N, C-alpha and C positions, 0 to 999 in steps of 0.2 A: 537493357535488362532491368527488371524491377529489383529493388533492394528488399530482401526477405524480411528485414527488420522494420521496414517502413509500414506503419499502420495506417497513416492518414496523410493526404497531401491536398493542399489547396493551391490552385494555379490561376493567376490573373483574375481573381474574383472582383467583380464590380457590383455595387448596389446603390441605387438612388431611391430617395423618397421625395415627395413633392417639395421642390425648392432646395433639396439637400443632397449632396453627393456624399454618402456615408462611407463607402469603400471604393477604392480605385486601384485596380491592378495589384491586389494583395496576394502575396505568396506566403505559404506556411506549410511546414511538414512536421510530423510527429513519428518518433521511432518507438519500437517496443522497449519497455523498461527504462524510460527516461521521463524526467520532469522538464517540460518545455514551457518557460515562462512567457506569457503574453503581456507586454508592458506598454503603457501609454497613458496620456492624460485622459480625463473624462471627456468624451466626445471624439476620441481618436479613432473609434471604430471597433473596439474590442467586443462590445456587447453585440453589435450587428454581426460580427464574424461568428461568435459562438451561437447566436440564434440561428444562423444558417446551418451550422453543424448539428443543432438540436431540432431542426425542422420547423422553426417558427418563421423564418424568412427564406426566400429562394433567390439565388443570385441572378442578376440581369445578364451577366456575362462571366466567362471563366468556368472552371469545373472543379469538382470535388472527387477525390479518388480514395477508396478504402481498399487496402490490400492490393494496390495497383490497378484496381478496376473502377471506372467512372460510375458514380452512383447519383441518384436523385433522392434527396431527403425532403419529403413533403410534409412530414408530421413527426411528432415525438415517437410514435410507434415505429416509423421507418428507422429513426435513429437507434432506438433500442434493439431492433432486429439486426442492425449492423454492429451492435456492440458498443454504442456510444451512449454514455449517461452524462447528464449535466446537473450540477448543483448550482442553481441560479442564486444571484445575490438577493433577489426578491423571492422569498420562500414559496414553494409550490405545494403547500399543505392545506388540508381542509380542517378548519378550526374545530368543528363540532365532532369530528371523528377522533378515535383514540390514536395513540402513537403507533400501535401495531397495525391498525387499519390503514393509516397513512403510509406506512412503510410498504405494505403489500397491496395497496389500492389497485384493483383490477387484476391482481395476481394471487388472490387469497387461496391458500391450500384448502382442498375439499376432501370430505370423507362422506361416502354414501350420498353424494350430490349436495351435501350441506357444507357450509364454511366450517372448517376445522379450527375453531377459535383457540383451542388449547395449544395446538401445534403452532398456529400463527403467532400467538403470544410468546411461546417458548423460543421460536426462531427470532422474533423481534428482540427478545431479552438478550440473546446471544450476540446479535448485531450491535445492540446498545453497549454491551460489555466490551466488544471489540473497539468501539470508538471512545470508551472510557467515560460514559456519562451515566450518572445514577438517576434514572427516571423510570417510572413504572410503565410497562407497555400498555397498561389499561388507562393511563392518564389521558385526559382530553388535551388536544394540542393547544387549545385556547388558554389553558392554564399555565403554559410554559413561557419563560422569558426568551429573549432573542438568542442568547448563547445556546440554550438547550434546543431551540428550534433548528439552529444550524447543525448541531450534532445529529438530530433526527434526520435531516436532509442527507447528511453523509451516510448514515446507516441505511437509508432508502437506496442510495446509489450503490452501496456495497451489495445490497440484496439482488441487484441486477446482474452481478458477475460481469461487469462491463470490461471490455478490452481497452477502450478509450474513455477516460474519465476527465471531464471538464469541470474545473473548480473555480467559480467566479467569486473572488474575495472571501474565501472560506475562513480567514483568520480575523476578519474585520471586527467581530464582536467577541472574540475569545480572549481570555486572560493568557498570560505567558505560560502558565501551567497547562492550560487547555491547548495552546498552540503546540507545546512540546508533544502532547498526546497525539495531536493531529499529524504532526510531522513523522512520528513513529509509524502511524498508519500509512501515510503516503510512501515512506521508505519501504515498508513491507509490500505494498502494492507494486512498487517499482521492481522489487526483487522477484515478484510473481510474474513480471513481464507486462504489466499494465502500462500503457502510455498515458501520461497525465499532462493536460493543458492547465497551467496554474496561473491565475490572474491575481495580482496583488499590487497594492500601493505601498507596502512596507518593503523598502529597498533592502533592508538587512536580511529579509527572508530569502532573497534570491540566491546569494552565495551559499546560504545554509542548506538550501533544498534543491536548487535548480541545476540543470545540466547545460541548457542553452536558453537564450533570450531572443525573442523577436520583438522589435520595437515598432509600434504603430504611431504615426503622427499625421493628423489631418486626413485620416482615411487611407493612408498609404503605408506599406511596409518599408521602413526607413533602413533598417539594418538587422542582421542576425549576428549576435556576439556570444562569447562564452559567459556563463553565469558568474565567473570570477571577475568580470569587468568591474572596475572601481565605480562606486556609487555616483561620483560627480560626473563621470563619463556617461553613465546611464541617464542621469538627469538632463545632460546636454542633448542627448539623442531624443529624449521624450519631449522636451519643451523648446528645443532649438536655441537655448540660451543658458548661461550660467546662473545659478541661484546662490547668491553670496552667503546667506545665512538662513538655515532652516527654521530656527526659532528666534525671530527678531524681537525678543522681549525688551520693551522699554519699561523702566521702573520709576514712575513718577512718585512724588510724595503722596502718601496716603492721607485721607481725611477722616471724618467722623464715621462711626459704624452706620452703615445703611441697612444691614440685615443682622439681627441678633436672635439667635435660637437658644432656648434654655430648656433643658430637661425633656426634649421631645421624645415621646414614647408611643409606640403602637405595639400592643401585646403580641408577642410571637414574631415580630418583624424587625423592629429596632427599639433601642432602649437608652434613655438618658443621653440623647444627642444634644450637645451644646457647642456653639461656635459663633464667631462674628465674621462678617465680611465688610471691609471698609471701602469708602469711596476711593477710586483709583487703584484698586487691588484686585488681583486674580488669586483666588484661593482654589487650589486643586483638591478634588475629592477622589482618592484612590482606594483600591481594594479589589478583592476577587469578586467574580460574579456570584451573586447571592449574599453579598455582605450587607446589602440594604441601602446602597447609594441612591439608586433610582427611586426607591420607595420613599426615602427622605425628601428627595427633590419634589416628588409628586405631592407629598404632604405639605411642603412649604407653599406650593402653588395652589393648594386647596383642592386638588383633584382627588386626593384620598384622605380619609379621616385619620385622626390620631387620638390617643386616649389621655395623654397628659402632656404638659409642657406648654411653652408659649413661643410665639413668633412675633417679633417687633420689626417694623420697617420705618426707618427714620424716627425711632422713638415711640411710634404709635403701635399699640397692640393690634395684631391682625386676627380677624375672626377665622375660626377653624373651618375647614371643609367648605370653603366659599371661593371659587375661582374668580368670580366677579370682584370680590373684595381684594383679592391678591392683585389682580390686574389694576384695579383702581388705586392701590397703594404703590404701584410702580414695579411689580414683579412680572417678569416674562420668563417663559420656559420654552427652550428649544429641545424637543424630546429626542430620545435616541432613535426612534422609528419615525424619521421625518416624513416618509411617504404615507405611513398609516395614520399618524397622529398630528403631523405638523403642516400638511398641505391638503388642499382639495385638488386632486390630480387632474380632473377634467375641467377645472376652471382656469382662467387666464392668469398670467403673471400679475396683472393689475388687480384682479379680484383677490388673489391670494395675499398680495401686499396690503390690501385694505381690510382683511378679515377682522383685525383687532379694533380698528377705528371706525367700523361701519356705523355703530350707534352714535358716536360723537359727530359723524358727518351727516347725520339725518336731522332735518329741521321740518317740523310740522308734517311728518310722514314722507317728506321728499329727500332723496339722497343728492348731495352736492356732487354730481358726477364730474363736472369740470375740475373742481377742487381736488377730488380724489385722484383723478388722472394726473394732475400736475404734481401732487405729492408722491404718487407712485413713480412717475418719471424721474423726479429728483432723487429718490432713494435708490432706484435701480441704477442711475448714473453714478451716484456716490459709491455704491458697492461694486460697480463694474460688472453687473449681470450681463452675460453674453446671451443675447436673444435676438430674434428677428423683429420683435416689437412687443409692446405691453400686452397685446392681444394674444400672444403665443400661449398655447396650452402648456401648463407648467410641467406636465408629465413628459414633455418632449425635451426638456432642458437636461443638461448633464447634471451629475450628482452634486458637483461643487456649486453650480449655479442655483440648483434647487435649495441648497443649504443657505445660500445668500438671501434667497427670497424668504425663507423661514425666519432668519435673523432680521431681515429688513422690515417685516411686519411689526416687530417689537420696537425697532428704531422709530418707526412712524408714530408709535404710541407713546414715545418719550419715556421708555422704560428706564428705571434707575438701577434695578437689580436684575441682571440677566443670568439665568441658570442654563448652562449649556451641558446637555447630556450626550456624550460621545459626539462632539461637534464636527469631527473630521472623518467619521466612519465612512469608508467607501469612497474617499475623495483622494485625487492624485496629489503629488507633492507640490505642484505649482499652485493648485487651488488651496491646499492647506496653508501655504505661506500667506496667501491673500486673506484667509480667515484669521490667521494669527495677527496680521497687520490690522485687521478690523477690530480684534480684541484690544490691541494696543490703543487704537483710536478711541474706543469706548472708555478705557480706564483713564486715558489722558484727559478726557472731557468730564471726568468725575463719576463715571458709572462704577458699579461694583459687579464683579463677575465670579460666579461659582461654577467651576468647570469639572465635570465628571468625565473621566476618561480611563479606558483600559490600556491605552497606549502610554506606557511609563515614560519613555523619552519625551513625549508631548507634555505630560504633567510636569516633569522636572524642568523642561525648557521654558514653559510659559508661566509657571506659578510663582507667586511671592511667598506663599506658604502652602504646605501640603498636609491635608488631614487624611488619615488612613483609617478606613473602616474595616472591622473584622467581626463577623457574626453579629451584625446589627448594632455595634457600638463603635464609638470613636476610640481606636486603639492607641492613637498618638498623633502628635502634631510636629511637623518638621519645618523649620525655616529653610528658605531656598538654599542657603550655603551648606546646610547639613543634609539636604535631601539627596540621597543616592538611590539607585535601583535596589541595592542590597538592603539599605535601611528601610525603604518603603515595603519591600517584600517581607522583611522580618516582622514588621508590624502587621502586615496583611494576613499572615498565617498564624498570628498569635492567638492563643486560646484565652478566654476569660478565666480569672481566678475563681476558686471555689466560692469565695465570699460574694463575688459578682454574680455567679450562677444562683446562689441561694437568694440574693437580693432580688434578682429577676423573677424567681419563682414566687417570692413573697409579694411582688407588685400586684 
């Protein structure tokens, strides 16, 4: 007899791709009014499973049941008709359309045969209010940052009135305040009887929100456990081993300042930003979304202009708004959107690793292919990139291995100052520790690291000093021994004094 509270069941599902067994005999079920966490390392099979449920892939074997009835899900439209909505980690939004147009794409309300824009924007505004984001329904999606894009995706899913909501890393780019708002929404949906499949790499979120956990490893469902299961036990199930220390920070002696920023200002974005990063040091840059952290990083790298101030690398003043000059001086940037800005997804691992050094590897119009391959093989082995070979398309790698490739291209270029913007977003705990160990190796060899992260435990665990930005300014600096979550958040929500506001207006 069918369980009347069971919304969804997956039985013995198997899926293969050329040369890869992605899922093998996976079982999973979801009940009405519960949050069922799907946990596993990158490459464990989570994305393949949710793509089956959302209509992007079809199982080779096994079956999917909705309300106790076997179904075939061959498209996103099939999933929506069955009441399944998915918020993918890679946003499914059209950049040139407005927020309202994206939320109701293909389902626009009509009046007299024409799109009722007024009603559509009013409905979108209500959905945006529910998810707690301040954004105009008439804003173009391309104008939004990643955190706001995430909230628009959630609003779009809410508009479908889904009975099954799949959320793939929904908190990866959100601040703690935004995560709290999201959890409030999820709890309300659970009360309304919606079943939620929740994928996260933040283990502390599981006990706070989840009811049950299914752990995948190497394409198999390893175990199903209560959400109250201790974190170390969850890690053992995920990776098949113990992880001794989540933040393996080594603190070498710091050297001379490699990066010096003085009075950096971009009108209306950030103002009078000054700091240093020394050789052998990790400086964390914390703050709420919209505080100006990424904008400062892009200005340092020459990707965006600034109106006043100076940037020096190893004592030499850096030309403004000149990426080539920044790279030539030894600055590298690992952007928060690794897939959109850090990688050429259709190119190979070798080609991506060689992106920064292509010019230096070219002589008289000819590229030293053998030299580039040897260098790429060396760096891939050093970073432990898990791949079939250097010719593998980089889009087919797991998130953690893609991030290693993004970092690896800067190591090949002998970068001295590495700016990491959300370096572990969407990466599992095992791969995170590998990235942290890589950061330690960089600082131990005399590099300087500026790390932007919305993950406060990560900032506190890895930084020698923490700079906190609020409303486009450096609100304060905390040495590692004084940096606590409460201290950082107190600075992050601080407002500028009246004198500072007046000074900014007068600038």
